[in-house]
N, C-alpha and C positions, 0 to 999 in steps of 0.2 A: 375526506381527508381536512384536517385543521387545516388554514390556510396560515400563511405569515405573508402578507403581501409588502412587498418588498418596495420602497420607493424608486420608481425610472425601472424597474428594472424590466419594462419593457423593452429594451433594449441592450438587453441580455446576449439576444443569439447575436447581433453582429460583433459584440466583445468577446463572447466564449467563440466563434467559431471565424474569426474573421478579425483581431486583435491584433493591434501593432505590437513589440515585446514587450512583456511584464505589465499589460496592461491589467487593473482589476475591474472586479465587477461586486456588489454591494454585499457586502458579509453578510457570515452569518447570523443569527439574532444574538450568539454566545460564542465567545472565544472557547476554540477548544484544539486540542493536539494529541496524537497520539491515536487520534481517530481511525479508523479504517475505511477507503471510498472505492465505491465500483461504479460501474456503468453498465446501461443494458439499453436497448429502444426498446420504446413503447407508443404503442400506435405506431410506430414505423420513425419516432422521432427520439433522438439521444436524450435521455436524462442521467444525469448524474446524481451517486448516493454517498449520502454523509453519514456513519453509523457511529455513535459510542465516543468514547475519549475522555480527556483529562481537560477541567477549565482551568482557568488562569489562577484558581489559587495554588495549582500543582500540589493539590495536597487528596487524600483518599476520598474524603468526602467528597471532592468536586469530582469523580470520576460520574459522568452520565451515561443516561440510558437512550437520550435524545436521537432523532433518523430523522432525516431530512432528505429534500430531492429537488434536484435543479431540474428544468425544463428547459432545453436551451433553443426549443422553437418558442413557448410560449410566451417564456422570459418571466416565469414564477419561481420563485423559490416558495417551498412547502414544506410543513413540518407533516411527517406523517404518523406513521402509530410507531412508539417508542420502540424499541427492543424488547423482548419477552425477558424477566424475572427483575429478581429484587435489588442486582447491583449492576449496577456499569461495568463496562470492561475496558482496558486498554489493548491493544498490540494484539487486536483481533487479525482476520484475515476474512477476503468479500471477493468474490466474483458473479459475472452474472455469468448465467447458461440456461437454455431452453428455458427463454423468457421468463425467466425468477431471478431474482437475489441470492445466494449461502453464501452464509454470515458464518465461520468457523474459529470455535475455539476464542483464546486471548487470556490473557489475565486478569484477574480480581484480585484489588488491592486492600488489604487490610490493613490499622496502624501497627509498621513494624514488623507483617507478615504479610505473603502472597500467594497467587496459587492458579495455577494455568490450569484451565476448562474444559472440557471436549467436548461444550453445546455445539450442537450444528440449528441453526433457526433459518426456515425458507422465507422467502419472502416473496408477496403475491403483490406486484404492483396495482394488477387492474382491481385489485379487492381492497387496496392499503388493510393486507394481511399477513399474518405471521402464523407458519407451520410450522412442526418441529421436524429435525431430519434424525437419522441414525449418526449416533456419538464417535467422535472422531475415537481411534481405540485407543487414545490416549489423552492427557492434558493436554494441551497447546498453544503457544502463541509464539507471535516472530516470527511466522513461519514465509517465505516466498512464495505465493497463489500463479496457479496461471490455470489455462482451461484450454484443451485439446479438443478438436472433432463436436465444438459444444455439448458433449457429454463427460468427459474426466475432467476431473477435477483436481489438481497435484497442492499438496502442500508440501513442502520440499526445505528438509531441512524445521528449524526453529528452536524455543527451548519449554522442559517440563520443570518439573520440581524438583529434576538432579539437577538441571543445567542443560546445555546447549544436545541437540542432536543432530546424526546424520540422516534419521527415518523420510522416507517417502514416502505419502499415503496419496492413493490414488480414493475417491469420490465416484464410483459412477452412479450419475447423477438418472439414468433411467432406470436401474435396480434400486439404488438407495442403499450401495451396496459399497466397504470398505476393502481396499487391496494394497499390500505392498511391492512399492517397486526397487528399485537399483538405488542404493543410497547413497548419499551425496559424498563424493572424495573425504571429508571431515566433520566433526561436531561444527555446529556454528547458530548463532539467532541472529535477528536485527539485519541480516544482508538486505541483497535488494535484488530485483527480477522480475521477468515475464519469460512466457512462452509466447511465441508469436509461428506458425503453421507446425514443425514437428522437430521445432529447436527450444532448447530454453537455454536463455542466460543468466547466470546469478552473478554477483559482487561483494566480497568486502565480509561486515557482519562482524561477529566478537565473537572469541574461545575462551576457555579460562585461561587463566594466569596464575602463575603461584603469588605474584606480587599483589597485584591489584585488585584480584580475582576475574577478571574480564580482562580483555584486552582485543582491539585490532586485531582482526584479519587484512592479508593484503593479496589475499587470494579471488582471481576469476577464471570463471568453467563455463562450458556450455556443455548443453549434451545434448543426445540426437535420441527422439522418440523413437524405437521400432513400431515398423508400419501394421506388424500381423500378430505383435505383443505389447499393447503401452506402457505395463509393468518392466519393461527391460527398456534401461537408459544407460547408453554410450558415453563416458563424462570423457573428455580434454583439458587440460588448462589452455588460458589462451593468456597474451600479454597483460600488464595492467591496465588502469584504467583513468583518459586524463586527472587530475586534479587529485585534493587528498583527501576525501572526505569516505571511511568506511563505513559507517553507522546510520542505520536507519534515515536514506536515501530514498527519493521519491523516484518510483521507474512506473514505466508502463509500456506497452507492446503496440506497434500496429504492422498487423498484416499487407496493410496494402503501400505502406511505405517502406517493409521490410526493414523495419529497426527497433531497434529497443532504447527509449530514453531513458535518462538517469540526470535526475535537478536537487539540489541541495543534499543537504546530511553534513558530516559530522566526523572529526578525526579525533572524536575522543568515545566512546563508548559511556554512557552515562543511565543512571537510573529514572524513575519517570518523571523526576523532578529539574532532568537539566543538568544536573552535576554532577559528574563523570565519578567511575568506580574509581577514578586515582584521586578525588577529590576535587578537583579543579573545574571550574564549569565547562561545558561543551559551547561554542560557538559552529552557527551552522556557514556550509563553503558557499563561496559563491558560482560556483562552477556546473554548466549545464553541458552534459556528454552527451552521446548517442553510439550503440554498435550497430553496423552496418552489416546485416545479415550475407548483402551482394557482395560483401566486401573481405567480409569479416575481419574488419578494421576499425580502431574506434576512433571521434571525431569528435573537439570541441567544439560546442555550437554559440555556449559563449562565456568566457572566464571568468567576467564582472558582473553575472546575474542583477539585478538590484535590488536588493530587500529582500535576501535568501531566507530560506526558512530549514529547518530537518524533524525532526520528529516524524517522518513519516513513512507508511509505506507500497503507496499507490500513487498511482497520478493518472489521468484520463489525455491521451492523445486524441483530439479531434482535427480536422482534415489542415488549419494551418498551426494549430497550437497545440501548446499543455498547460492542463487545467490542474491547478493542486489545491488542495481544499485543507485549510487550516496547519496546523504547526507552529512552530516555536521561531519566532527571530529572533536577533540578536541581544545577550542578554536573556537568554531562557523563559523572552515574552512570547506567551500564548497570545495566538492569533485566531479571530475569525475570518480572515480575509479568503477572498477567490482568487487566486492567484492566475493572471491567463499568461505562460511564456511562450513567446512565438520560435516556431522551428526552424525557421531561418538565422534568430539569434546577430551572433556576430561571426561567423563561419568562419576556421581556418584550418 
């Protein structure tokens, strides 16, 4: 692998796995937002990956194919083989399963236009090698992604060329085949959520609006996966979550905690440059919150998280913390920082 050796990065393990609230480690070499983040154990060690995204100019020509890995044990930030293709993407989806990272879809942006793509790329961290998987049945971006039984990867809702969809697609890692599952209750994109065990929780996002084009959704849903048929999902509406964020909140699930965590995001859905569809600049929410699967209740972890960010899809929960890579800070500033937020927060 080609490596970017980060100064003093040997202490990253203490920062990532046991840092106090909102600690930071050394940033990525270049600021990036709307990147996709996933995690996987490589040689028994937690590794966090960041793929593609948009740079600090927030223009189509700043969208990148760059990819990075952060090894929490060795403390190394490495540049890995870029994502294949001539153009980078934003709003892609990625997840670790069966010892590999699966990268799905995303949005290719040209000046004045854009297109969701069906591409499936599979990263083998052992060989720093990309493989091609079976395309998604439709071009898709801005979906919620989750893994069930280390085999079935769910893409829930998202955005296509025609706008938001309620479709749910399942990729069977063992068979490299797609199937359809029970649809979401309504079409939405830029929503946030995760799968823990057999439970899906997702919140908010954006839906079509007759005035601004797209408007924020305030719906929160919990889904149960049928143990005998992974294509069957039973949906139930749940109460609104803490805070006002509605769009591109960072989310991640922890089976150990039986929690699904959420941080940042904004109450104003926006285009790739951080300017809302209503013409107003979007700003990040400082609220970090969690859905407790044991109690089926929301809890605020920190309502004043320092230096909040938006323009996310996923975060990585570790033993004590929540790790967020890149994003947009206040003023729609693209950042390359790796933020570490304590799970303890200022719990209420």
